[in-house]
NUNUDREN-632597 format. One record per residue (C-alpha): x, z, y; residue in three letters; residue number from 1. Coordinates in steps of 0.02 Angstrom, whole numbers, plus 32768, in hexadecimal, padded with zeros to 4 digits. Last residue first. Layout:
GUVO     c1     c3     c2   type   seq
GUVO      X      Z      Y    ala   NUM
...
//
This chain:
GUVO     c1     c3     c2   type   seq
GUVO   2880   827B   373B    unk   467
GUVO   2936   82D5   3706    unk   466
GUVO   2903   8334   366A    unk   465
GUVO   29B1   832A   3618    unk   464
GUVO   2955   82CD   359C    unk   463
GUVO   28F9   8254   3608    unk   462
GUVO   29AF   8225   367E    unk   461
GUVO   29F3   81EF   35DE    unk   460
GUVO   2962   817C   359C    unk   459
GUVO   293F   8154   3647    unk   458
GUVO   29FE   8135   3659    unk   457
GUVO   2A20   80D5   35A7    unk   456
GUVO   297C   805A   35CE    unk   455
GUVO   29D4   800C   3672    unk   454
GUVO   2A80   7FFD   3626    unk   453
GUVO   2AF1   805A   3642    unk   452
GUVO   2B8A   804B   36B2    unk   451
GUVO   2B88   80C5   3728    unk   450
GUVO   2B6C   8068   37BE    unk   449
GUVO   2B01   7FD7   3774    unk   448
GUVO   2A89   806C   371D    unk   447
GUVO   2A74   80D3   37EF    unk   446
GUVO   2A4E   8015   381C    unk   445
GUVO   29DA   8004   379A    unk   444
GUVO   298C   80C3   3792    unk   443
GUVO   2970   80C7   3857    unk   442
GUVO   2958   8185   3860    unk   441
GUVO   2973   8175   390F    unk   440
GUVO   2A40   8134   38E9    unk   439
GUVO   2AAF   81B7   3916    unk   438
GUVO   2A42   8245   38CD    unk   437
GUVO   2A27   81D0   3820    unk   436
GUVO   2AEA   81B8   3817    unk   435
GUVO   2B07   8298   3839    unk   434
GUVO   2A64   82B1   37AD    unk   433
GUVO   2ACA   821E   372D    unk   432
GUVO   2B75   829A   3762    unk   431
GUVO   2B37   8342   373F    unk   430
GUVO   2AC7   831C   36C5    unk   429
GUVO   2B83   82C5   365A    unk   428
GUVO   2BCD   835C   367E    unk   427
GUVO   2B64   83CE   3636    unk   426
GUVO   2B2F   8360   35A4    unk   425
GUVO   2BF9   8364   3588    unk   424
GUVO   2C06   841D   3590    unk   423
GUVO   2B80   842C   3515    unk   422
GUVO   2BDF   83AE   349A    unk   421
GUVO   2C79   8429   34B3    unk   420
GUVO   2C1C   84E0   349D    unk   419
GUVO   2BE5   8473   33F5    unk   418
GUVO   2C88   843F   33B4    unk   417
GUVO   2CE8   84F7   33F3    unk   416
GUVO   2C6B   8562   3393    unk   415
GUVO   2BB2   85B8   33D6    unk   414
GUVO   2BF3   8675   33C3    unk   413
GUVO   2BBC   8695   3461    unk   412
GUVO   2B74   8608   34C3    unk   411
GUVO   2C10   85C7   350E    unk   410
GUVO   2C0C   85AE   35CB    unk   409
GUVO   2BC5   8536   3648    unk   408
GUVO   2C19   8491   3689    unk   407
GUVO   2C06   848D   3751    unk   406
GUVO   2C4F   83FD   378C    unk   405
GUVO   2CA5   8415   3838    unk   404
GUVO   2C87   83A6   38D4    unk   403
GUVO   2C49   8437   3941    unk   402
GUVO   2CAD   84C0   38F2    unk   401
GUVO   2C5C   852F   38A2    unk   400
GUVO   2C22   85FC   38DF    unk   399
GUVO   2B78   85D9   3922    unk   398
GUVO   2B79   85B0   3836    unk   397
GUVO   2AF3   8527   3818    unk   396
GUVO   2AF4   8470   380A    unk   395
GUVO   2B97   8437   3812    unk   394
GUVO   2BC2   83A5   387F    unk   393
GUVO   2BE6   8303   37F7    unk   392
GUVO   2C8E   82BE   3802    unk   391
GUVO   2CC4   823B   3865    unk   390
GUVO   2D06   8194   380C    unk   389
GUVO   2C75   8129   37EC    unk   388
GUVO   2C21   815E   3886    unk   387
GUVO   2CA3   80ED   38F0    unk   386
GUVO   2CD4   8144   397F    unk   385
GUVO   2D73   81AE   393B    unk   384
GUVO   2DD0   80FE   3905    unk   383
GUVO   2DDB   80D8   3992    unk   382
GUVO   2D99   808B   3A20    unk   381
GUVO   2DFB   805D   3ACD    unk   380
GUVO   2D98   8053   3B6E    unk   379
GUVO   2D4C   80FD   3B52    unk   378
GUVO   2C97   8138   3B30    unk   377
GUVO   2C77   80FF   3AAB    unk   376
GUVO   2BC0   80E2   3A76    unk   375
GUVO   2B9B   803C   3ABB    unk   374
GUVO   2C1B   7FEF   3A6E    unk   373
GUVO   2C2D   8069   39D9    unk   372
GUVO   2B6D   802A   39A0    unk   371
GUVO   2B8B   7F54   39CE    unk   370
GUVO   2C32   7F67   3947    unk   369
GUVO   2BC3   7FCA   38C4    unk   368
GUVO   2B28   7F2E   38DF    unk   367
GUVO   2BB2   7EA1   38DC    unk   366
GUVO   2C01   7EF4   3842    unk   365
GUVO   2B6E   7EEF   37E6    unk   364
GUVO   2B24   7E55   381E    unk   363
GUVO   2BCA   7E0E   37B8    unk   362
GUVO   2BC1   7E67   3722    unk   361
GUVO   2B2A   7EE5   3710    unk   360
GUVO   2B7D   7F33   3672    unk   359
GUVO   2C12   7F3E   370B    unk   358
GUVO   2CA1   7F91   3668    unk   357
GUVO   2D17   7FD5   36F8    unk   356
GUVO   2DBD   7FE6   3702    unk   355
GUVO   2DCE   7F41   376C    unk   354
GUVO   2D5C   7F9F   37EF    unk   353
GUVO   2DF9   802A   37C0    unk   352
GUVO   2E7C   7FBC   37F5    unk   351
GUVO   2E34   7F7D   3892    unk   350
GUVO   2E25   8028   38D7    unk   349
GUVO   2EC6   8060   38C9    unk   348
GUVO   2F01   7FCC   390D    unk   347
GUVO   2E8F   7FFC   39AC    unk   346
GUVO   2E01   7FBC   39F5    unk   345
GUVO   2DEC   7F78   3A96    unk   344
GUVO   2D5F   7F7C   3B19    unk   343
GUVO   2D24   7F1E   3BBC    unk   342
GUVO   2CAE   7F8E   3C24    unk   341
GUVO   2C02   7F6A   3BFC    unk   340
GUVO   2B8C   7EF1   3C0D    unk   339
GUVO   2B05   7F19   3B58    unk   338
GUVO   2B2A   7E57   3B4B    unk   337
GUVO   2BD0   7E2F   3B78    unk   336
GUVO   2C11   7EDA   3B2A    unk   335
GUVO   2BCC   7EB7   3A80    unk   334
GUVO   2C0A   7E07   3A8A    unk   333
GUVO   2CA6   7E4B   3ABD    unk   332
GUVO   2C98   7EA0   3A11    unk   331
GUVO   2C4A   7E32   39B5    unk   330
GUVO   2CEE   7DCB   39C0    unk   329
GUVO   2D68   7E4E   39B8    unk   328
GUVO   2D1F   7E74   392A    unk   327
GUVO   2D19   7DC3   38C6    unk   326
GUVO   2DCE   7DA1   3901    unk   325
GUVO   2E02   7E60   389D    unk   324
GUVO   2D95   7E36   37FC    unk   323
GUVO   2DB2   7D92   37C8    unk   322
GUVO   2E49   7DE8   3764    unk   321
GUVO   2DC6   7E60   370F    unk   320
GUVO   2D92   7DA6   36C5    unk   319
GUVO   2D48   7DE5   3607    unk   318
GUVO   2CF8   7E77   3673    unk   317
GUVO   2CAD   7E0F   36CA    unk   316
GUVO   2C37   7DCB   364A    unk   315
GUVO   2C72   7D16   3618    unk   314
GUVO   2BCD   7C96   3636    unk   313
GUVO   2BBA   7C15   3585    unk   312
GUVO   2B85   7B7D   35A5    unk   311
GUVO   2B53   7B15   350B    unk   310
GUVO   2B42   7A68   3510    unk   309
GUVO   2A9E   79FC   34AB    unk   308
GUVO   2A5F   7AAE   3484    unk   307
GUVO   29AE   7A9E   3504    unk   306
GUVO   2981   7A12   344B    unk   305
GUVO   29C4   7A86   33F2    unk   304
GUVO   297C   7B26   3405    unk   303
GUVO   28B6   7ACC   3427    unk   302
GUVO   28D0   7A90   336D    unk   301
GUVO   28FD   7B4F   334B    unk   300
GUVO   2858   7B96   3399    unk   299
GUVO   288B   7C57   33D2    unk   298
GUVO   2810   7CD0   33BC    unk   297
GUVO   283C   7CF4   32DE    unk   296
GUVO   2895   7D4F   32E0    unk   295
GUVO   2910   7CDB   32AE    unk   294
GUVO   28F8   7C5B   3330    unk   293
GUVO   292B   7D0E   33A4    unk   292
GUVO   29DB   7D29   332F    unk   291
GUVO   2A00   7C6B   3379    unk   290
GUVO   29C1   7C72   340A    unk   289
GUVO   2A38   7D27   342F    unk   288
GUVO   29F4   7D46   34E6    unk   287
GUVO   2A35   7D4F   358C    unk   286
GUVO   29E7   7CB1   35AF    unk   285
GUVO   29ED   7C03   361A    unk   284
GUVO   29AF   7B60   360D    unk   283
GUVO   29CF   7AB2   3678    unk   282
GUVO   295D   7A3C   3664    unk   281
GUVO   2979   7979   36B6    unk   280
GUVO   28DC   791F   36EC    unk   279
GUVO   2879   786D   36E7    unk   278
GUVO   27D0   7897   36B7    unk   277
GUVO   2748   780F   3686    unk   276
GUVO   268D   7841   36A1    unk   275
GUVO   2618   7870   3613    unk   274
GUVO   2557   783D   361C    unk   273
GUVO   24E0   78A8   35E2    unk   272
GUVO   24EF   794A   367A    unk   271
GUVO   248E   79F5   3666    unk   270
GUVO   2542   7A46   366B    unk   269
GUVO   25D9   79D4   369F    unk   268
GUVO   2617   795E   3636    unk   267
GUVO   26BD   793B   362E    unk   266
GUVO   274F   78B5   35F0    unk   265
GUVO   2803   78A6   35BC    unk   264
GUVO   27AB   7895   3508    unk   263
GUVO   283A   78F7   34C5    unk   262
GUVO   2866   796B   354D    unk   261
GUVO   27AB   798E   356C    unk   260
GUVO   278D   79A5   34B6    unk   259
GUVO   27DD   7A31   3488    unk   258
GUVO   279F   7A78   3554    unk   257
GUVO   2703   7A7C   34EA    unk   256
GUVO   2737   7ACB   3442    unk   255
GUVO   2796   7B45   34B1    unk   254
GUVO   26FE   7B6E   3510    unk   253
GUVO   269F   7B9F   346C    unk   252
GUVO   2733   7C17   343E    unk   251
GUVO   2739   7C7B   34DC    unk   250
GUVO   27EC   7C50   3549    unk   249
GUVO   284C   7CEA   3566    unk   248
GUVO   28C2   7CBB   34FE    unk   247
GUVO   28FC   7C39   35C4    unk   246
GUVO   291F   7CAF   3627    unk   245
GUVO   2942   7C35   3697    unk   244
GUVO   28FF   7B9E   368E    unk   243
GUVO   293E   7B11   3707    unk   242
GUVO   28DE   7A8D   374D    unk   241
GUVO   2951   79E4   3776    unk   240
GUVO   294D   7954   37E4    unk   239
GUVO   28C9   78C7   37D9    unk   238
GUVO   284D   78FD   37A6    unk   237
GUVO   2856   79D7   37DC    unk   236
GUVO   27B3   79EB   382A    unk   235
GUVO   2754   7981   379D    unk   234
GUVO   279A   7A06   371D    unk   233
GUVO   2762   7AB5   379D    unk   232
GUVO   26AE   7A63   379C    unk   231
GUVO   2664   79F8   3819    unk   230
GUVO   25C1   7A51   3848    unk   229
GUVO   2517   7A35   3844    unk   228
GUVO   24A7   7A8F   38A6    unk   227
GUVO   2418   7B0D   3896    unk   226
GUVO   2475   7B48   37F2    unk   225
GUVO   241F   7C06   37EC    unk   224
GUVO   23BA   7BFC   3758    unk   223
GUVO   2407   7B60   36D2    unk   222
GUVO   242F   7A98   36F3    unk   221
GUVO   23C2   7A96   378E    unk   220
GUVO   242F   7A4B   37F5    unk   219
GUVO   24C0   79E9   3793    unk   218
GUVO   254B   7A3B   375D    unk   217
GUVO   2614   7A7B   373E    unk   216
GUVO   2695   7A58   36CA    unk   215
GUVO   2703   7AEA   36D0    unk   214
GUVO   2694   7B74   374D    unk   213
GUVO   2600   7B2F   36E7    unk   212
GUVO   264A   7B47   3638    unk   211
GUVO   26B4   7BF2   3659    unk   210
GUVO   25E9   7C34   36C4    unk   209
GUVO   259D   7C9D   361E    unk   208
GUVO   2655   7CE2   35ED    unk   207
GUVO   2666   7D27   369D    unk   206
GUVO   2729   7CDD   36D4    unk   205
GUVO   27CA   7D33   3704    unk   204
GUVO   280A   7D33   3681    unk   203
GUVO   2814   7C78   3656    unk   202
GUVO   2879   7C93   370D    unk   201
GUVO   2873   7BCD   3762    unk   200
GUVO   28E9   7B6F   37C3    unk   199
GUVO   28BD   7ACE   3816    unk   198
GUVO   2958   7A65   3852    unk   197
GUVO   2912   79CE   38B9    unk   196
GUVO   2959   7946   38AF    unk   195
GUVO   29F1   790B   3933    unk   194
GUVO   2A68   794C   38BC    unk   193
GUVO   2A1D   78E3   382C    unk   192
GUVO   2ACE   7890   3809    unk   191
GUVO   2B33   7924   37E9    unk   190
GUVO   2B8A   79A0   3832    unk   189
GUVO   2AF1   7A19   388B    unk   188
GUVO   2AB8   7A0F   37D4    unk   187
GUVO   2B2F   7A65   3772    unk   186
GUVO   2B5E   7AD0   3807    unk   185
GUVO   2A94   7B08   37F3    unk   184
GUVO   2A91   7B24   3745    unk   183
GUVO   2B39   7B90   3756    unk   182
GUVO   2AF8   7BE3   37E1    unk   181
GUVO   2A71   7C1E   377C    unk   180
GUVO   2AE2   7C4E   36DC    unk   179
GUVO   2B32   7CD4   375D    unk   178
GUVO   2B63   7D4A   36FF    unk   177
GUVO   2AF8   7DC4   3740    unk   176
GUVO   2A9B   7DE9   36A8    unk   175
GUVO   2B04   7DAB   3601    unk   174
GUVO   2B17   7D0D   35CE    unk   173
GUVO   2AD4   7C55   357F    unk   172
GUVO   2ABE   7BA9   35EA    unk   171
GUVO   2A70   7B26   357E    unk   170
GUVO   2A88   7A8B   35B7    unk   169
GUVO   2A29   79F9   35B2    unk   168
GUVO   2A96   7956   35B6    unk   167
GUVO   2A5A   78D9   3661    unk   166
GUVO   2B27   78C9   3667    unk   165
GUVO   2B78   78DD   3729    unk   164
GUVO   2B89   7989   3716    unk   163
GUVO   2BC4   79B5   3663    unk   162
GUVO   2C7C   798F   366B    unk   161
GUVO   2C8A   79EB   370F    unk   160
GUVO   2C0F   7A7A   36D3    unk   159
GUVO   2CA3   7A7B   364C    unk   158
GUVO   2D34   7A93   36B1    unk   157
GUVO   2CD5   7B06   370C    unk   156
GUVO   2CB0   7B69   3676    unk   155
GUVO   2D51   7B78   3635    unk   154
GUVO   2DB0   7B98   36F4    unk   153
GUVO   2D34   7C37   36E8    unk   152
GUVO   2D6D   7C79   3632    unk   151
GUVO   2E4B   7C4B   366B    unk   150
GUVO   2E30   7CA7   370C    unk   149
GUVO   2E27   7C6E   37AE    unk   148
GUVO   2D68   7CBE   37EA    unk   147
GUVO   2CE0   7C8B   3868    unk   146
GUVO   2C26   7C77   383D    unk   145
GUVO   2C0D   7CEC   388E    unk   144
GUVO   2C1E   7CB3   3949    unk   143
GUVO   2BC3   7C10   38FE    unk   142
GUVO   2B0A   7C4B   3965    unk   141
GUVO   2A86   7BED   3953    unk   140
GUVO   2A18   7C24   39A3    unk   139
GUVO   2987   7C80   394A    unk   138
GUVO   2901   7C93   39BE    unk   137
GUVO   293C   7BD8   3A21    unk   136
GUVO   2901   7BA5   396D    unk   135
GUVO   2843   7BA8   39B4    unk   134
GUVO   2860   7B61   3A3A    unk   133
GUVO   28C6   7AC2   39F9    unk   132
GUVO   284B   7AAF   3979    unk   131
GUVO   27D1   7A88   3A0E    unk   130
GUVO   2839   7A2B   3A64    unk   129
GUVO   2854   79B8   39D7    unk   128
GUVO   27A3   7998   39AF    unk   127
GUVO   2783   7972   3A65    unk   126
GUVO   2823   7905   3A65    unk   125
GUVO   27DD   78A6   39C5    unk   124
GUVO   2748   7898   3A3B    unk   123
GUVO   276F   784F   3AC5    unk   122
GUVO   27F0   77CA   3A5D    unk   121
GUVO   2747   77A8   3A08    unk   120
GUVO   26EF   7789   3A9F    unk   119
GUVO   2776   7708   3AD2    unk   118
GUVO   276B   76AF   3A32    unk   117
GUVO   26AB   769E   3A44    unk   116
GUVO   26DA   766A   3B04    unk   115
GUVO   2746   75D2   3ADB    unk   114
GUVO   26E7   75A3   3A2D    unk   113
GUVO   2647   757F   3A87    unk   112
GUVO   26B3   7518   3B0F    unk   111
GUVO   26FD   74CD   3A93    unk   110
GUVO   266D   7487   3A4C    unk   109
GUVO   2612   7459   3AC3    unk   108
GUVO   2546   749D   3AF1    unk   107
GUVO   24B4   744C   3B27    unk   106
GUVO   247B   74B2   3B3A    unk   105
GUVO   24B7   7554   3BBA    unk   104
GUVO   253D   75D4   3B8F    unk   103
GUVO   251E   7696   3BD0    unk   102
GUVO   25AE   7717   3BAE    unk   101
GUVO   25D9   77C3   3B5C    unk   100
GUVO   2520   77EF   3B72    unk    99
GUVO   24F5   7898   3B99    unk    98
GUVO   2452   78A7   3C04    unk    97
GUVO   2492   788B   3C9A    unk    96
GUVO   24FB   77E3   3C3F    unk    95
GUVO   243F   77A5   3BF9    unk    94
GUVO   23E1   77C7   3C9F    unk    93
GUVO   2464   7774   3D09    unk    92
GUVO   245D   76F4   3CAD    unk    91
GUVO   2397   76EB   3CA0    unk    90
GUVO   2386   76F2   3D82    unk    89
GUVO   2419   7667   3D87    unk    88
GUVO   23B8   75ED   3D2E    unk    87
GUVO   23DA   7596   3C77    unk    86
GUVO   235D   7544   3BFC    unk    85
GUVO   23BA   74ED   3B86    unk    84
GUVO   23CC   759B   3B3C    unk    83
GUVO   2471   7613   3AEE    unk    82
GUVO   2498   76B4   3AFC    unk    81
GUVO   254E   770D   3AC4    unk    80
GUVO   2538   77BB   3A74    unk    79
GUVO   25CE   782E   3A3E    unk    78
GUVO   25A1   78E1   3A03    unk    77
GUVO   25EF   7971   3A5D    unk    76
GUVO   252C   79A6   3A7E    unk    75
GUVO   2507   79A7   39BE    unk    74
GUVO   2449   79EE   39A8    unk    73
GUVO   2407   79DF   3A49    unk    72
GUVO   2485   793B   3A77    unk    71
GUVO   2438   78DD   39F5    unk    70
GUVO   237F   7909   3A2C    unk    69
GUVO   23AF   78E5   3AC5    unk    68
GUVO   23FC   782D   3AA3    unk    67
GUVO   2348   7819   3A1F    unk    66
GUVO   22E5   783E   3ABB    unk    65
GUVO   2350   77BD   3B34    unk    64
GUVO   234D   7733   3AAD    unk    63
GUVO   22B2   7731   3A89    unk    62
GUVO   224A   779B   39EB    unk    61
GUVO   21AF   7750   39E3    unk    60
GUVO   21D9   766D   39F3    unk    59
GUVO   2271   766D   3A2A    unk    58
GUVO   22C5   763C   3AD0    unk    57
GUVO   237C   7671   3AFE    unk    56
GUVO   23C3   764A   3A62    unk    55
GUVO   2463   76A6   3A14    unk    54
GUVO   24FC   76B1   39ED    unk    53
GUVO   2527   7756   3981    unk    52
GUVO   25E6   77A1   397F    unk    51
GUVO   2664   77EE   390A    unk    50
GUVO   25D1   7814   3883    unk    49
GUVO   259B   78B0   3835    unk    48
GUVO   251F   789B   3794    unk    47
GUVO   2479   78E0   3769    unk    46
GUVO   2423   7910   380F    unk    45
GUVO   2462   788D   3858    unk    44
GUVO   240B   7827   37C7    unk    43
GUVO   2378   786E   3809    unk    42
GUVO   238C   786B   38BB    unk    41
GUVO   23A7   77BB   38A1    unk    40
GUVO   22FB   7788   383E    unk    39
GUVO   229D   77D4   38C2    unk    38
GUVO   22F5   7773   397B    unk    37
GUVO   22D6   76D0   390E    unk    36
GUVO   22FE   7644   387B    unk    35
GUVO   23BB   76AD   385D    unk    34
GUVO   2450   765C   3804    unk    33
GUVO   24FA   76B7   37CF    unk    32
GUVO   25C0   7671   3809    unk    31
GUVO   2641   7686   37C9    unk    30
GUVO   26CC   764F   384B    unk    29
GUVO   276E   75E7   380A    unk    28
GUVO   2751   7540   3898    unk    27
GUVO   26F6   74C4   3829    unk    26
GUVO   2684   754B   3817    unk    25
GUVO   265C   7560   38CF    unk    24
GUVO   2613   74B0   38F4    unk    23
GUVO   25D5   74BB   3841    unk    22
GUVO   2547   7534   386C    unk    21
GUVO   2545   750A   390C    unk    20
GUVO   24FE   7470   38DD    unk    19
GUVO   24AF   74BE   386A    unk    18
GUVO   2444   7548   38BD    unk    17
GUVO   2431   74BB   3948    unk    16
GUVO   23E2   7459   38D4    unk    15
GUVO   236D   74DC   3885    unk    14
GUVO   2332   751A   3929    unk    13
GUVO   22E9   75C2   3948    unk    12
GUVO   2397   7609   3989    unk    11
GUVO   240D   7684   3948    unk    10
GUVO   249E   7673   38F6    unk     9
GUVO   251D   771F   38AF    unk     8
GUVO   25D6   770B   38B8    unk     7
GUVO   265C   773E   385D    unk     6
GUVO   270D   7730   3881    unk     5
GUVO   278A   7700   37EA    unk     4
GUVO   27C3   7799   3787    unk     3
GUVO   2869   77D3   37C7    unk     2
GUVO   2925   7784   378F    unk     1
//
């Protein structure tokens, strides 16, 4: 169940405010009352409401002026006008200024409730459309969340068990193993599938903006807060909030988020009153949170709140039998995306892919397949088309073959161990240089192709003077 809709009732006549409050209260609405346009603006600066019901004729700031001020601050705020002086001109003026609808006094209870229900449904659709547009940029691509291996079957079985529950799930695994896809699958297969799925990368939000991004803020809460902000927690109300890279939350935010989980309520920055929220929280990390707890970087109480159910995503090296299916799918996607002629991989290519360690996991496999699809010239992709299967070219010597590796001759007096070490470093340098060139200097892609971490590649490149 989501929280009850909140309504701000604005009327200078006390008995009208009371009648509307009782009428809507028994229907499950939460009502706040304001006796003037000025009081309404002050309340709106501190709280959010699903709709505003306002009288037209009021002393001081009348209904049309209040409507204009509200729409200037929040164009999507639903405002419904009430008046005993209904004319065609005033109705047109209110609708042009952005009122959702216009009702005449004396009003009927069923009429007001019907208009409110339609207005709130419209507001819900606007919110979902905004979320959908944001999520289209990172479409839910289930294609890389496939597998017939026992390891992935365990993942699918656990997702099926927990999806229908409200339990908090902590998803662990290396980068590129599909942690967000697992979270989306839990959401899509549960009772909240029709409500928002709000993903947030905890490591991508600047610390000084984190509280505002998560919890929202009221207008004027701090310098630059020109209008009220809802916040990611409130946007998730009724749905699922996915905390990716949760280990990156600063300790002070961990305390505040623990309160959200415990109390099921959120308070915007600058707001006095907290409001109830109903959301499911899923979290993911590629770090060892128990180690982070011992190091004093993560709260133990928050860990136990998040780790009600633990789901580990297996790395690709633990499920090599899934690689042929994934590689074939990624090849077709790469061909379609880049408008290439159909291509196929040989059995030897598949064996080569299954032998790799894939430190970047499924993401690295996808990148390598697309690179090979674009760079290979024929319709058949063999092992020689993969960067990690080819010898590096010679860097010196006019007589050297194009794909030969030039090994340095041992210095006079050098022992065998030193000569082997020098030769190995020469080979490593040439391979790294070649792969970096093939990826136009992109260290992330080159590291994935070499089976190294990005940091390890940077260290080696600096060692060999390849920066």
